[in-house]
N, C-alpha and C positions, 0 to 999 in steps of 0.2 A: 504494500500500500504506500503510495507516494505521499510525502508530507512536505509542506512548505518550510521555509526557514523560520517562520514565526512560531513561537511556542504555542501549542494548542491549536493551531490552524491546520485543519485537515482538508486539503484541496481535492482529494480523491472522493470524498463523500458529499460533495456539492457540485451541482451542474444545472445550467439552464438547458432544458430539453426542447423547448419550443417557444417561439415568439409569434404573436399575432397582432393585429391592429388593436386588440382589446387589452393585451397584457402578455405576460409570459409565465411559463411553467418552470418551477424550480424544484429539483430533486435534491433532498437533503437526508442523508443517512437512512435511505430506504422509504422515505415518505415524499409525496409530491404535493406541492402547494401552487395555487394559481395566484399571481401577483397582478391584479387589475390596475390599469393606468388610471382609472377613476379614483382609486384609493391611494395610489402611489404615483402621482403625476411626474415626479422627478425622472422617471425612467422613459417616459413616452417619446421624447425626442433624442434620446441617447443612442449612440451607435450600437450595433450588435456586438462589436468588439468590447465596448465598455460594459454593456449589460451582462455579457457572459464572463467577464473577469470578476468573479465573486469568490470570496473566502469565507469559510465557516470556522468559528471558534465555539466548540461545544461547551455547553449544551444548547445555547439559544441565540448566539450572536452571528449575524451575517454582515459582511463588509464588502463594498464595491470601491476599491481604492481609486480607480480612475474617475469615479463620480463623487468621491468623498461622502458616501452614503453608508450609514450603519442602521441596521434594522434588527429587531428581535424576531424570532420565529413567531412568538406570541402575537406581535403586531400584525403579522400576515394572517394568522389564524383568526384574529379578532380585531380587525381594524376599527370597529366601533368604540373600542376601549382607548384608542389612541387617535383622537381627532387631529386633523391637520392644523398645524400652528402657523403655516406659511401661506400667504395669499399673494399672488403676483401683483405688482403695482400696475394700476390701470392708468393709461394716458400719461405716463411719466411726466 
């Protein structure tokens, strides 16, 4: 099993398996999660390369280094518990 140089980060157990216009599927340690762009808008306009470059720190932390995004698996399972705190500026 391949491991990254970061302590605790196991890159072999996390993978983006599919991307659609609605979101992407994330496989983590034998479980699959759907990450909808409506709940996680930071990913919607990111490149495939950046979305697929994800690291997992067991048991619950995911990190996308190219996008500077950190999420817990719990926030993907229950986004209603983690309301968005960021809203884009309108009309700058």
